[in-house]
Structures are given as C-alpha cells and as structure tokens.
N, C-alpha and C positions, 0 to 999 in steps of 0.2 A: 444644554446637553452637547457634549463633544461628539464629533464624528468617530466611528469605530477606527481603531488603529490597526491597519493591515500591513504596516511596514515590517519587513523582516531583516532590515539592515543590522549587521553585526551578528546574525545568527548563522549557524552551520547545520545542515541537514543531511542525513543519510537516507536515500530512497533505494530500496532493493528492487531488483527486476525492473529497472527504470530505463532500459535501452529502447523500449517501445511502449505503446499503449498508455494505460492509465498512469503507470509510474512515471513515464516521461512527461505526460501532461502536468502532473503534480510538480515534478521537478522544475519545469519551465515556469510554472506559476510562482513558485517560491523564489526562483532566481530573478524573475522580473521585478520582485519587490525587495531585492537587495540581499537575499540569502545566498550564502555560498553552499553549493550543492555537490554532494558526492553521488554520482550515478553509478550504481552497482548493477552488473549484469553478467550472466554466464558467457555472453558473447561480448568479449572485451572490445573488439573492433567497433561494434555498434555503439557501445557506451562511449568510447573515445570520440567517435564522430559526433555524437550528440553533445558531449561536453565541449568539444571544440566549437560547435555551433552556438552554444550559450555564451561562450567567451567572445565570439565574434560580435555578438549582440551586446557586448559590454557587461555581461554577467560574469560570475565566478563559478567555475565548475571543474571537478576532476572526475576521472573515470576509474572504476575499480572492477576487477574481474572476480572470478571464483564461482564455484558451484555451491548453491545454498544447501544442498544435501550433505555437504562436507561440514560436519558439526564442529570442526576446529576453526571454521571460517569466522564466525561472529566476533570473537575477541580480537582476531587479527584485523578485521575490517575496522573496528572501532579504534584500535590503536593507530592504524595508518591514518585515519581521518584526523584524529587529534594531532598527530605529528605534522601532517601536511596542511591542515586548515586551522589548527590552533584551538580546537574545541569541538563540542557537539551539543546541540540544543534541541534538535528534532530528529525523531526516528519514524520513518514510514515503512512498515513491514508490508511490502507489496508483492514480492516474489512468491510464486507458488507453482505447483505442478498439478495439472488436471488430467487424470488418467481415466478415459471412458470405459471402465470395466465395472461389473457388479462385484459385490463382496465375495461371492462364491467362485467367480471366474478368475478374479485377480490373484496373482501369486503372492506369497508371503513377502517376497523381496520387493514387489511393487508397492504393496501396502506400506512396508517399512520406509520405502523411498518417499512416498507421499507424506507420511507422518513426519519424517525428518524435515522435509522442505516446508510443509504447510502448517506445522505446529511446533515442533521442537526448535527449529532454527529461530522462529519469531520469539519463542520464550527466551532463548539464549541471548538474542539481541536486546530484548527488553531488559534482561538482567544487567548486561554490560552498560546500556544507556542509563538505566536507573541509578547506577552507582555514580555516574557523572552528574546527572540531573539533581540528585539529592544534594550533592556538594555545592552546587551553584544555586539551589533553590529555585530552579526554573527549568522546565522541560515540557516537550510535547511528544506523545507517542500516538501514532495513528496506525491501527491494524486494519488491513483489508480483509473483510469478510466476503460474503456472497449471499444472494437471495437463497442459495441452496441450504444455508444454515437454518432458514425458516421453514422451507418446504421439505427438505430431504430430497434425495435423488437416487433411485435404485440403480441407475446406470453409472453413477459416480459417487458411490456411497462413502468411500474413504475420504474423498475431497469434501463432501458435505459434512461428514462427522468432524473433520479437522476445522472447518469453518465455524461450526457450532461451538467447538472448543475455544476458538479464537474469541468469540463473543463473550464466553464465560471468563476467559483470561482478561479481557478488557475490563469487565466489571470488577473483578477481584483486584486487579492491579490499580485501578482507579481509586479504590478504597485505601489501598496500602500507601499510595504515593500522594494522596491529596494534601496531607499535612506538610509535604515538602514543596508545594507549589508546582506540582507536575500534573498535567491532565493526560488522560488516556481514553481514547475513543476508537470506535470501529466504523468504518465506511463500508457499506455492503452494496456492491454493484448488482445490477440485474443483467440483462442481455446487452452486451457492448460489442461494437464492431472493432475488435482488436485482431492482431495477427493470429493469436491463438484460437479465436472464435470464428475465423472466416470460413472454415469448412462447413459452418452451419448455414451458409447462404449460397445457393446455387448461382444466383445472379443478383444484380441490384434490384430488379423487379421482385425477386423472391424475398430479398431483405425487406423491402418496403411493405410487401404483403404480410410478412410475419410480424412486422412492427404494428401494423394496423390491427391484426387479428389478436395479438397477445398482450399488447401494452396499452394501458389507458391513454397515455399521451400520444400514441399512434406512431411511434418511430423507435428504431433501435438506438441505443445510446452511443455516443461518441466519446473517446478519451477526454476531449476538452470539457465534457460535462462534469468532470471530477476536479477541475482546477479550482473552482470557487470554494468547494467544501474543504479542500486541503488548505487553502489559504485561511479560511475562517478558523479551522481547528488548530492550525499551527501558529497563528499570530496572537497578539494580545487581544484581538477582537473576540476570540473564543475562550477567554480565560475562565468563564463561568460554566463551561460545558465540559463535563467529564463523566465517564462511565456509560456513555450513550452509544447506541448503534443508529447510524443514519443511513437509511435505505435510499440510494440514489439509483432509481430503477424505472423511472417513468411511470410509476404507479403499479408495477407488477405485484408488489407485496400486498396490495389492498384488494386484489381480486378474490 
C-alpha cells in the first residue's frame, strides 16, 4: 500500500480572505507542499505581507485585493491568477462577513451585503473555477461553512442561513462535477481564535474557560487546526472525498 500523496507541486490555489486566520493557515499549508497560492484579502497590504513571507520561505505566492461583496470581482480574480500563475487547480472559498444582528434588526442593505459575500460570491467563484477544472479534468473546491449552519443562530441569522446554503451548494456541485474529476467539500469551523472572533474573549483566562465549558476537546480552535484538513481535501490524498461537510470544531457539533 502506497503512502497518501499530499504533494501540491505544480498546483495553483486561490484562497479568499486569506490575509489572516483560517484562510492564511490553509494557504501556508498548501504552499509548504509546493502549491503556488494566491492570497486574496480586502486588506491588500496584509495579503502582500503574507505572500512575501511565503516567498521568503521558498514558497510561491501572490497577493490579490478586492472586496468580495463586489460581484464583479470573481471573474477578474480568476483571470488574474491564470495570467500570473499559469492556471488554477484549487479554490478555497474562505472569505465571509459575519454581522451580529438578528433578522428583524438588520437592515435590508446589511442582509444583502452578507448574502453577497457569504453566498453569491462563492457561487460565482465556483462557476469560474469549475469551467477551468472541467477542461483539465482535475480540481478541488473547498467551501468554508460554520457550525452555525447546523445550529442556527438568532443573533447572526443571515450568516447562519448563508452557511447552510453553502453546505447545500457543496453537495449539489459535488454531484455535478464528479464526472469531471473535481471534488467539492465543505469545512465547517466551530469557535476559533481569529482576528474576527477575538471580541468573544475578554482575556486568555476567559478564552480557556469558555473552551473548557463549551467544547468537548476543552479548548478554542486555532487557525493551524485547519491546515491538515485543507491539505487532505486539496491533494490527491483526498481524491475519494466529495460532497462532504467536515466539522473541525473540537466536538461542538456532537453536543
């Protein structure tokens, strides 16, 4: 029996919202295995700094800016990556907006903004990537969901609804693209210590206590906890996994 092949040499990946957090951890994991990565982020300065860091470590990376709520962005992103890196093999839809408002309190404009970023933009990126992946008969799509798609969340209802829709998109697209050698999966994080979530923790002691109280494994997740699953799903090692949602949440989803 041969060992699993986690090599990404010769592959090109786009990771949205990858200037920080989970997206950055995934980008670094792929780059370390030989993948050329395009780090997209609304904060271009941050994306450029992280791309430069990967290049200093002898990886290959470029930085791309743009606001994911701009629905003209997806085709432009893909076209630029193909031009600069010579192709595209992996799409990780990581960028999202999380607005802490109930459905009745949130404005129509804010709901539209979240739906654009958290659902429509990933759809458009999947469409652009799928056209390329079909032609080369190889591709990987990883959509970032959330434990909220399972539980629902009255205080972030638009976000939770979009993530539930992402899970459904993943299953449907996996069926459509399977015959073309393309896998589509969803990674659903739980509570993670990222820049966006740090308002949840008053202190390191509070963070540790919340981890012990709410998560079976007893700790809040770190971005690095998502590197391994990204590498599995994006490499040949994960070629027989498609249409799945993998909860990487320390066990929160089993409570």
